[in-house]
N, C-alpha and C positions, 0 to 999 in steps of 0.2 A: 613581400605580400602586402597589398594595400589594406587599409583599415576597413573592416566590415562592421557596420552598425547592426545591432539586433533588430532595430525597427527603423524604417525610413518612411516618414509620413508622406513625402513627395519624392518619389524616385526620379532619377534623371530622365527616364522615358516619359514622364508626365509633365516635364517642363517644356512649355512651348518655345518655338524658335523665334528669336527676335527678328523683326523686319530688317534691322541693320545689325549684322553679326558682331560688330564691335561692342554692342551693348548686351550680348548674350551672357556675359559674366554677371551682370546685374540680376538677371532672372535665375541663373544657376545658384548664385550666392543666396538670394532671398529664399529659394526653395530649400537649400541646404541648411541655412540658419533656422528656418521654421522646423525642419526635421530634428535639429538638435534641441530646440526648445521643447518640442513635443516629447522627445526621448527623456528629457529631464523631468518634465511634468508627469509622465507616466509612472515615475518611481514613487510618487506621493499617493497616499491612501486618503479617502474622504476625511478620516479623523485627524489628518495632518493639516487641514486647511486653516485652522486658527493659530497654528504655530508661528511664533516670532522668535528671532534670535536674541532679542533684547526688548525691553519694555517700549522703547521709542521706535523700534523697527516696525516695518510693515509685516503683516502676516503673509503666509503662502497665498491665501485667498486674495488679499490686497494686491500682491504682485501680479498674480494671474489676471485679475481684473484690469490692472494698470496696463499690462502688456497689450491686451486686446483693445482697450479704449484709446490708449496713446498711439497705437499703430494706426487705428482708424483716423485719428486726428492728423497724424503726419501725412497719410495718403490723401485725405479729403481736403484739409485746410491748407497745408504747406505745399505738398507736391501738386495738388489740384487734379488728382486722378478721378475722372468721371466714373460714376457708378458705385461709389462707396455707399454702404447701407447707412441708414440713420443711426446715430449713436445709440439710441435706445434698443436697437435690434442687434447690437454687436455681442452682448454677453449671452452665454447659454442660459436656458431656463433653469437647468439644474446646476448648482454651483459645486460640482465635483471635479476632481482632476480629469476624469475620463471625458466629461462634457466640455471642459475647457480645451482639451487636446483636440477633440473633434471639431469644435468651432474654430480654433486657430487654423487648423488644416483647411477647413472649408474657405475661410476668408482669404488665405494665401493663394489657394488654387484660383479663386475668382480674380484676385489681383494680378496674378501671373498672366492670365489671358489678356487682361486690359493693358498691362505694361508692355507686352510683346510688340505691339504695333507702333510704338512711338519712334520718331526719328531723332537725329542729332539736334535739330533746332529745338525741339521740345525739351530734351534732356538738358540742354545747356542754357535754356532760358532762366533768367533770374526771377525768383518768386519770393513773396514775403515769408520770412521765417522768424516768428516772434517779432522782435523790434528791428530786425535787419533784413537784407535781401541776400539770397544765395542762389546759386544754380540748383536746379532740381536734382541733378546727379549728386551734388554735395549733400542736399537734404536727405536723399535716399541713403547715402553712406552713413550719415549721422543716425538715421533710423536703425540701420544694421548694428551700429556700435551701441546704441541704446538697448537694443534687444539682447546683445551679448552681455551687457552689464547685468541685466535682470536675470538672465539664465545663470550667470555666475553666482548671483545672490542665492538663487534657489539651489544651486549645487552645494553651496556652503550649508544651507539649511538641511539638505539631505545628510550631509556628513554629521551635523549636530544632532540629527534625529537617529543616527546610527544606521542609516540606510545606505544602500549602494550608490556610488556616484558613477554615472555612465560616461564614456568618452565623448569628447566634443571634437578635439583636434588630434588626439593621441591617447595613449593608454592612461588609465587612472590606477590608483592603488587597488581598485576592485575589478577592473576589466582590462585585460591585455590580450595579446595574441602573439603567435610565433612570428618572429621577424620585426616586432615592434622595436624601435630604436630611439627612445627618448634622449634628448640632449641634456644630460645631467653632469657632464664633466667638461673640463677644458679640452680634453682630447677629442671628445665628440664634436664640440663647437669648432675645433680647428680643421675638421674635414673639409676638403675641397671637392 
C-alpha cells in the first residue's frame, strides 16, 4: 500500500504538465517537496515560533522566513524565472505557521505554472550561482536539497518540542501505516 499523507498542499492533479515531458519530474518533485514542507510546518503552533534548538540556532520563525526568502532568491536571481514577486512581498503579513503554510503553497503553485513551459535549452543553460556558473537544472536541484535540509531541521525541532513528526519519505516513530516497510536491517537492505 503506498504512503498516504494526511495533508497534501499540492496534489498531483494540480501539477501542470511540462512542455517537454522529460522535465515533468522537476515539477512533480517541487510540488511534492512543498507538500512535505507544509506538512511539517502545520505541526507547529503560533507559540512555537520563537523556539530554537540551541542558543546559536535559528528559531522556527527564522527558518520559515529563510525558506520563503531564499527560495524566492533562487528562482529570481539564480534560475532567472520571470514573474517572481518582489522580495518584500514574499513573507505573509501574519507570522504564524498557518500563514507561512498558505504563502509557501501559493508561491509554489505560481512557480509551477511558470516552470512548466521551459524547454531543454533553458533548463541546461548556465547561469550565475553565487560566484560560479551552473546549469539551471543543477541550481533547481540544489534548491530542492536546500529545502529538504531546512525541513529536516524543523522535524528535529518538532521532536524536541515533544510534537509529532510527520512522514516525508516513509514512516516515522509517530506515523506509520499497514504495509510500511522501512529498511532497518541488513536483511531488508539485501532484498532485490
